[in-house]
C-alpha positions, 0 to 999 in steps of 0.5 A: 730882118729890117726891111728897106721896102717902100712899104715902110713909106708913109701911107699913100692916098691914091684913089686908084692904087692901094698905098703899099703897092703904089710905092713899088716900082711895079706900082709906079709903072701901073699908075703911070701907064696902066690906069689910063683907059686907053692902056687898058683897052690896048691890054685887052686887045693884046690879050684877045690876040694872044688867045685868038691866034692859037685858037685859030691854029687848033681849029684849022688842024682839028681834022688832021690825023696821024697813025699810032701803032696801037691805036691806029689813025687818030686826031692830031689835036686832043679834041680831035681824038676825043670827038672820036671817043665821044662818038663811040660813047654816043654809038653805045661802044666803050670809049675807054678801050685801048683803041679809043683811050679817053684819059679822064672820067666819063663826065668830061666825055659826056660834055663833049658828046654834043660837039659830035653833032656839028662839023669838027671845025665848029666843034673846035671853035666852040671848045676854044671859045668856052675855055677862053670865056670860062677862064677869063670869068673865073680869073676876074672873079679871083682878081676882084677879091685876092688883094689885101682886105679883099680888094681887087688886084691892080692891073700891074700884078695881073699883067706880070702874072700873064707874062710869066704864064702865057706860054702854057695857056697858048699851048693848051689852046693850040693842042685843044686840051682841057687844062684851061677848064681845070684852071677855071675850076681852080680859080673858082675854088680859090675865089669862093674860098677867099669869100668864105663860101667853103662848101661851094669851094669844095664842090668846085674842087670836086669838079676840078678833080673830076676834070683832071685827077691831079687837083686831088693834092689840093684835097689833101692840103685842105684836109691837112689844113683841117678845113672840114667844110671845104673837104665836105664840099669836095666829097659832095662834088666828087659824089655828084660829078663822078657817080650821080650825074654820069650814073643818071645819064649813062646808067650806074652800072655802065658808069661803074664799068667805064670808071674801072676801064679808066682806072686800068688805062690811066691810073694803074700803069703808074700807081700799081706798076710804076710805069712813066711816060718816057717821052722827052715832053714829059717834064714831071720830076719823076720822068726827069729823074729817070732820064737823068739817071739813065743818061749817066748809066746809073739807072737801067730802064725797062719799057712796058711789055708790048702785050701790056701796051696793047692792053692799056693803049699807053705808049712810050711807057717805061720804069726802073728795072730794079726795086732800088731804081723805083725807090729812087724815082719816088724820092723826089716826089716824097721830098716835095710832099715833105717840104709842102707839109712843112711850109703849109703847116697850121690851120687855114684861117676862118672866113671873115664874118658877114660884118667884117667881110673883106678883112679875113686872114685868108686874103693875106699873102701867105695862104695864096702862096701856100695855094701856089705851092700845092699847084706847083707840087701837082705839076712836079709829082704827077706821072706826066706833065706836058708844058700845056698842063702848066696853065695853073702857073697863072694862079701861081704867078698871081700869088707870087707877084701879089706877095712881092707887090704888097708885102715888106721884103728886104732889098736883098731878098727882093733882088734875089726873087726877081733874079729867080723869076727871070731865070724861071721865065727863060726856063719855062719859055725857052724850051718852047718850039720856035723860040730857039729852034726845035732841036735846041728845044728838044735838048732842053726838054730832054734835060728837064729844063722846064721841070727845073724851072718849076722846081726853082719856082717851088723853092722860091715860093717856099722861101717866101712863105718861110720868111713870112712865117718868121716875120709873123712869129717876131710880131 
């Protein structure tokens, strides 16, 4: 396929922007408007405002509570609930009992315990500040080495990635959840991987898996790519963060008991019994498929028995009533994994040598797009995917816009990509409360529009990877 992309133009020698990117529409906009110091200061001020306002909202509501049938009075924000769990741990009680229901392994709760010694509003402010600072530092670390040849990414690419992923980031800050910590850890993982620090990258991935189990799919990708040093680093990280550090702080027997309770609360209901969260906010592919099939009458759904709800503390859980229905709900996830395996086949390139650092094939667009595919698959095949779980879209769109800006594509494919990106933006942003009204947002969520946006992004990214493979084989 012959490319009409501006990358085919003669080399550009701008001291500010790299040659190929400078000839694109985004590059020309970047050179005209974003390279000036005043423009950069205005963008930083806008970023600060975007992150500050939802943080203030969370701090203001951290003391507010609602009532759960199974768990009694609880905080409305995630951190508000977890402070109660951390106090239970501090007071010698089990924070994984159904009345507490802490959703992640003990290391995360141990990190929250110091916040129980300050007023809730102060705890909320510290929590938000830590998330923002860690995310910005980790993303800056990635941006400095994610371009071709290990060069920094230009402001235009960073701006587009931010515009396409800001809504989940705002949602996570408003909710007081820990997903931005996962984003920071995954950004650190990718930055270390780009620099050839494989064992350290694996340790960072182990921390991300400990923070939230869904990045476990990245370990499967690393093993599939036969990157054994990264896999060894991940094993070291998991050993440290799941067993050694919590065991030293809590006692190994107590830590093991907590891990077993966590498994029974969070893992077994889905992995063993097949129950999914049946709330319309759940935008994972299995949950959306269950709603679609149940709406047309094809699938009969059974709610989790009340005694099991009381035992696990899991609310609004349901599963297909028949074996055929449960198999149907697994098909979507299986197809995602098969496509992922096909698009990501082959080994991960070796890191650059010390003499040639910065020229490693890891800095090419295709490994970054494969990484984006795994992050999208994590959201699609998870048991539950709330919108604020999708903060990893920052790294996804960073990879997509980097690929569009630097690589040679035909005009037709570029136009199709832009159309797809605009459609994704409306699907991922339009389902937010306050955009088109809460009732319409609920209708969009019930029909899985956010999930469909993730699916469209997954398919488009896979198409980019396939075209790049075809060009590589022709060369």
